[in-house]
N, C-alpha and C positions, 0 to 999 in steps of 0.2 A: 598495419591495417589493413595487410594485402588482405584485403577480401571481396569477395565481389557483391554490390548493392541484392540482399532478397525480394523475392516476391515484395507486393502490396500488401503495405496490411491495412490495421483498422478492424474494430471494436462493435457488431450494432445492434448487437441485443447481449441479452448475460448463455442465451441453451444452447446459439450452431454450434458448430462441428470447429473445434480449440485447436488451427494450427500451430501457433508461434506462444509462447510463454516465458517471460524474462521472470526469474528466480535470484536470491542470495542463497548458497550456499553454506550457514554459520561458521565464522576462522575467532580470531584470536581473541576479539572484537566482548567476545562469553567469559570470555576469562578475569577483564574485568569488575562483571556482575560478580556486586559481597554485597552482606548483610546491609552494608551503613551504605554502596555506591549505585543500588538496587532501584528505592528508589524513586533517586533523580532521575536515572535512566529508562522511569515509567513500568517498569516489573515489575509484579507481587512478587516471583521469585527467582532461586535464584538455579539458573542452570550448567546442566554437567557439559559442557562440549561436547568428548566424541560420542555419546546416547544422541546428542540432536545433532550433529551432522551425520549420523548412521542413518536412521530420522532419514531424512531432509532427504538425502540420494537415494532410498526408499521412495518418498519423495518419487521423485528428479528421472530416475527408474518407473518410474507404473506410469506418469508420463510419459518418455520416450518411447514405451513398448505401446501405445496406446497411434503414435505416432507423430506427437508434440517437440514442433520444435522445440530445444530445450537452451533460451541464452540466460551464460550467466552476467550476473551484474558486473563482479567482480573482476572476471574476463574485461569485457566491454571497457571498463574502467582502466586497465591495466592497457592497453590498444591505443585512452586514449589520453594517458601523459609516460607515453612512447614520444609524445608529438612535443620537441621544445617548448610551442608557442601557447598549445593548448594546458603542457603539464604547470605553466607561468599563468597563463588565465583561471585553471582552476585554485594556484597555490593562490595568488591576490583574494581571489575571493573567499577557498576558505579561509583565513587568515585573518579573520577580522581585530583589525587594530583597539574598535570597542569593548573586543570583548577580553582581547589577550594583553593589548599594550603596542604601544609600536615595537621598545625593543625587542621583548620577547616573541610576537612578531620576524624581525629582522631575525631573532635569530631563529628560528624555526622556520622559515625561508632556506635561508644558506644551508641550512643538513638538510632537510627532506628533498632539495631542488637537486639535491648526487647522491641519491640517492636509485636502485634500478625501480623499471615497471611494479611489480609484483609487491617488495617490496612499502613501496612508496604508497599505494594499493592496498597495505596492510596498516600502515600510520592514516590513511583518512580515512576505514571506514574500524580499524579498529584501537584507537590515540595511540600518544606515545606519552608518556615520562620524563620526566625529568632528570631519575638514575639512566634514561636509553636515549636523550639526547649526548648529558657527556660520558656516553658509553660511544655515540657517534665521535664525538671528540671538539664538541661544541665544549666551547667557554662559557655560561650565561654570562648574560651584561644583565637581563632584566629587573630592575626592582621589584615589581609583580609578582615576579619568582625567586628574587633572594630570603635563603634565608629554608626554603622550599624541602623538606624531606626528599628522599628518592620517589618515591613511589606517585611523590603528588603529578595528580593529569595533566598536563598542558595542552593537552590537545584530546577533547574528550573522543571515549571511542563515540558507535554506532549501532549497539547490537539491536536494536529497532529496524535496517536494512533488510534482516530476515523477512521485514512484514512489503514487501515487493507491491502489490497492493495498493497501499498507503503514499506514498511521493509522487506516484502519477497512475492517470487512467485516463486510456481511450474512448473516447467518446466520435464514436464514428470515425472520420479524421482525423480528428484535431482531438487532442493532449490535455489535456488538464495536468500542469504543472503546480503541483499542492505546497497550498499557502501555511505551513500547519501549526496545529496550536499548542505544541512545547518546545520552547529552544531547544530542550535533547535530539526532535531527529528539525531540525528542518536547515544541515547539513549534506540534511539525505536527497533534498529538494533540488541542491544544486548540482549530485552526481547526473544526476536526472535526464535536467536541461540540459544539462552536455552530450551524454551521449545520445538526447534523439538530436541538439543543432549540429556532431558534428562528426557518431560515429557510421563506416558506409553498410553496417543495418540500418542503419535508417535514414540512407537519402533513395535519391531517383523516386525510382513509383514506391519505395520503401519508407519515403517521407513522412511526418505527414505532415499538411492541412497548415498549422497550426497548432499557435503552443499558445496557451494561453493559461491566466495566475499567477501566480508568488509573487511580483515583483510589485512595490508598493501595498502589500499586502492589508497592511495593517488591521483593525482586526476582521476583516475579512478572509476568515480560515476556510478552508475547505480539506478536506481529504478522501484520498481514492478508497476506503473502506465503507463510505458512508455513498460510493453513486454507484446509481444502479443504470445502466441501458436497459428500460422497461421497450424497450424497440427503437428502430431506424431514430425517427421522428422524439422518440419521448422518452429524456431520462429522470429519474430521480428522486432526490437527494437528503440522504438524512439530515435534521436537523438535529445534531448528539453535541456529547462534553466535547466534542473535540469542531466540529464543523455551524459553523456562526449563521445564524438570518441575515446578516450582512455579507458574509462567505456565499451561499445563496444566493442570492439577489444578484449580484455582481457578478458570477458561471452565466448565471440566467440571461441576465444582458446578454454577455461579454459571446453568450452560444445562438442566441433568436434575430443580435443585430446584423448573422447573415445570414438566418436559415440555417444554421445544426443540427438542430432542432427548432418542433414547432413546440412544446410546452416540456415548461419541467413544471416536477408534481415533487415540493418539500414537507418533508414527512417530522411533524413533531416529536423528534426521541425526547422520552425520560431523560436526566443526566444525570447518569448514573455509570460506575467502572465499570457493570461487570456488561452497560448496554453502549457503549461506548461510540457503536458504530451500528450505518446501520444493515452491516450483516453479517454484527454475530447476533441477531435475534431474526435473520429472514434470509430469502435464497431464492433464487428460482429453479427450478428447476424443471423446467417445460414449457410447451410451446404457453397453457394455461395456466399453473398449476406454483406456488408457493410455499416451502418449506418455512415454519413460521414455532415463532416457541408460546406454549401454548400460552401461562397465565400472561401476556403480553395484554394489554388492554388495544382498545379502538382509538386510533391517533386523529389528530387533527390533519387536516390534510391545505394543504393553498397549490390551486393551481396557476401558474405563473404562462404568461404566452404576452403576445406581443399588436397591436394597434398602432399600427402607421409607426411615428416616432417614441409613442407613449410605450411604457410593461402595464400590462391588468395583471395583479391577482386577486385567486377566487380563493377565499377564505372555507373549506368542503368542512362540514362536520365529519365530529370519531364516526358516525355510524356510518356515511357514506366509504370509508378510504376503503372498506374491498373494491367500491363498482370504478371506484378512483385509480386506482391501478392496473381493474381488467379495465377500462378503457387506456390506461397506457400500454394495455402487454394488446389491446386490438381485438378484444375475446370480453363477449354478450356475458361470460357470469367469471369470477375469480375461481379454482377451486383453490381453497387454504387447505394444507398439509399437517397435521400439531398431534404427534405423538401421545396416543392416554396413559401419561405416566401420572402422576400425585406432584402437588405438589415438589414435597420435597424431590423428586427422582427429574422434576424438569426441570428444576434450577442449579441440578450438576449437569448435568445433562446439558443445560446453554452454557455452564461455564469454560465445562472442554469441551467450547463448540459446537456443539451440535446440528444447527445449526449453519455454519459457516459452511459450506460446503461447494467443489467446485464444479460445474455444470462442461463435461466434457461434450453433450450434446443429447438433446431433446433426451429428457427420460436419463440418462445417464450420466451420470455424478460419483466423487474420489470425495472419499469421510476418512475423518478418523477412527479405529475399529472400535476404543474407547464410548463411543456411542451407540451402541451395543442394542439402547430399545430405537432411539430413530432410527439405525440402519433399518431394521429389525422390520419397522409398522414402513417405512417405505419403502419397500421390500416388498409389503405386502397390494402397497397398492399403484407396483408393477415401475416403481422407479428403480433404475439399479445398481447398485451400489457398491462399488469398487476399493477395498477396504489400504489404508499402512498402520504403519504400529506409530504413534503420536505424541503416546503418554508423554514423554521429558520438553517438544515442542512444544504439546498444548502449554507447558505452566510457562507457556512466556504470554496467553491468554492473545493465541493466535490460531487462528482452521488453514486449513489446504484456499479457502478462496482467502484468507490475506496474505499471506505466502505466494498470491503468483499475478503476475501485474499482466492477463492475458493481449498480446498488442496485431496477436490474429486470430481472428473468427474468422467462418466462411457467411 
């Protein structure tokens, strides 16, 4: 980790010029996606690894061509596990006896502690089977694994690491490390927490002022796809199938306590797979405009502020949603960009992440090329759209915003 610290980081809105971003190129973990495991691993389909990797490389190449510094999550994690003390901490926290069993943890720890940094990261993200453990020379003693076939996964893979937006989110100079809704994604947050706490890329002036969230979460789940910085002082959070109302209240209490933000806007989303996060139905594209899924009904919102030692929550009826969002953006009125599509075409483009665009700068976004009608409409409204092929990546139900965790915007 002989790296010089990077410039100061922070994300104070959704559309200022993007400078640094964290991504994860899909790897061996995709080989663990099968018709039998995909549902447990939260995927609707089985992805073709080679094509997904090629399309992700096109995505990161596009970012670099635009002058964005791209940080690879797996590289950062490999830097950490090269340090013995950090390797030990990651293994201790990743290998949970309550999940794996005490003897299995001992067997795993003994084997993984000896791997090269890159090989260990492949296991931490890609998982490991009984047969692969035995190939490392491990004589399994675990009762929990007694009689398990060679293909049985001892440590589950993390194919959702592809969507780096979710396990953490920058809120100004604070990082919310996500308490993830599903067990299949919870180890992702550990990796991000360790990177933010210990990697030189996030040291000194580049360090987050503090980390919030994750520990002792209980019902208080929050995922980054639901987190949007409307402005430097106003945060929007979707209450979705993966981010709970309890999670929003706890995050708001933490951020409002020290003035990290002045107001949190909670948005009551329908709890549907097709709308799993706020950014699956709307994203900010410039100072006054949000791209939105047309059939989305107006939603009830709640404005949370602090008065002395108490939190105040004001419920706003659904017909005031756009006015609430406009106040958050700091503009007189919100320009809602909704492609003029029939119900069938709109549903298809939303499922294909047409609303999930990543802003490079005001009025300049990255989108999947398959969202052709949405992209054409945006161009007609004065928004510059940079496209890349994402038909295979999109089968994982995530678009350019989902696959990127901005750590620095102007």
